[in-house]
N, C-alpha and C positions, 0 to 999 in steps of 0.2 A: 498813653495817659497824659500826653502833654497837651497843654491848652492850646487850642488852635483858632482862637478868635470867636467862632460861633458854634462849633460842633461840640454838643455837650455828651458826656459820658453818662450813661445810665446805670446806677448801680443796682444790686439786688439785695434782698433780705434786710437785715438792720441797717446797713449802709443806705439803702433806698430811703427808708424812713427818715434817716438823718439827713439825707440829701434833700428830700422833699420840704421838711421843716425849714432847713436854711435857705433853700431856693425862694419860699415864700417870704421869709424875714428879709433877704437881700434884695428881692424884687420890690419890696415896699420901701427900702431905703432909698431907691432912686427918685421917689416921689417927694417933692418938696412940700413939707407940711407946715413949716412955721411954728410948730406946737413948742411950748415950754420945754418939753422933754428934749427936743432937739437941740435947744440953746444949752440946757443943763449938760447934755451928752457931750456936745461939741466943747464946752468950757472944760468939763472934766478930762476929756480926751487930751486936749491942748495945752493944759496947765498943770496936770497931774500925772496921766499916765504916759504921754510921750517923753516929758523930761525924765521921769523915773525909768523907763525903758532905755533911753540914750544913756544915762548914767551907767546902768548894768551892762549894756552892750560895749560901750566905750571902755569900760573898766576891764572886762573879761575877754575881749576879742581885738586882736590886732586888725588894723585897717587893711582892707582887701582880701580878707579871708572869705571863705566860702561858709555862709550861714543859712539855715532854713528858718523861715517863719511858718510853722506848722499850723494851719487854721489861721490863715492871714486876713480874712474877712476884707475890709475896705481898704485896707493898708494905709489909713489916714495917720496911723502912729509911726509909720516907716519912712516918713518924708525926709527925715535927716539921716537916716542909716543907709538908704539905697544909694547915696552918693559915695559912700565910704567903704562900702562892703559889697561882696559878691553875693546878693540876695536871691534865694529861691523862694518864692512865695507859693504856698501850697494850700488848697482849699477844696472841699468836696462840692461847693457850690459855684456853678459857672456865673451867675449874677453877681456873686461877690468878687471873682477875678475880674469881670467886666469893670466894676467899680474901682478895684485895685489898679487895673491899667490906666484908667482915666484919672486917677490921682497921682500915679507914679509912672508916666508913660514911657515905656521902653527901658525902664531902670532896673527891672528885676525879671528872672526867668519865671514864668507862671505856669504852675502844674495843677491840674485837676485831678485829685486822687483822694482816696480814703486815708485817714490817719492811722488807721490799723494795718493797712498794708503799703507801706511807703515804696514807691517805684524807684527806689534808688539802690546802688551797689553798696555793699559793706563798707564802712569807714569812708563815707563820701563828704562828711562836713566837718568843719571845725567848731561849729556851735548850732544849737537849735534853740529857738525860743517861741513861746506862744503866750498869749494873753487872753484870759476868759475864754478858755476852751475846756480844760480839764474838769471843771465843775459840772459839766453837762453829762458826765460818764460816771458809771459805777466804779467801785474800788477795783473790781477785777478787770474791767475795760481800761482803767487808768494803768494798771500793771502791764496790760498788753501793749498800750501805747509807749510806755517808758522802755519796755523791752525792744521794740522798733526803733525808738530813739537811740539806745545803746548801740544796736546793731549798726546804723548808719553814721554814728559819730566816730571821727577819727581819735586814735589814742591821745589822751590829754585834752580832749574837747569838753565843752561845757554845755549844759542846759539852763536856760533861764525860763522860769515858769512864773505867770503872774495870776494868781487864783483870788478872785475877790472875796472878802469876808461876807458870808451870809447874811449876818445881821448888822453889817457895817452902816455907818451914817449915809455914805454915798449910795449904797445900794437902796436904802429905804428912800431916799430923796429921788432917786431916778424911777424907782417903782412907783412912787406917788405921781411923779411928774407924767407918767403914762397916761394918766386919767384927766390931766389938766388940759 
């Protein structure tokens, strides 16, 4: 299940549907559109999300510890973290991992896998974080994901989750900007 540069793992069942959706999304991210949405998203990511993530990561995790970014996407928010921690970046989408590698070259271990079946030994990580991932799943699925997180988390480890507010101002602005 380790990312090997170009060899994609093809999942089955529900994971296959999730993989297909995210592959389409991340493949389109490689196209420079110059749309207003992209400008809003970059501003939001750079000025709100990344500083907030850094605050919590720096507060709760000692430098040079093993942390997992579960559902890493492009890795654009990880640019400060990968220099100070041993980051493993996991995503179901190979196009996402390609973008992550281009943003953070050779700074994280990249793994293509399903968030429901994490390919790690028990108690492997000091911390786990994800941003904008959990809201895509049902309550039952979230419980299963959290059980997987608990399994691979070392005793005393912490989980940091960022879940966007469904009706928050930022969400409304970004949703509107998709059409501009």
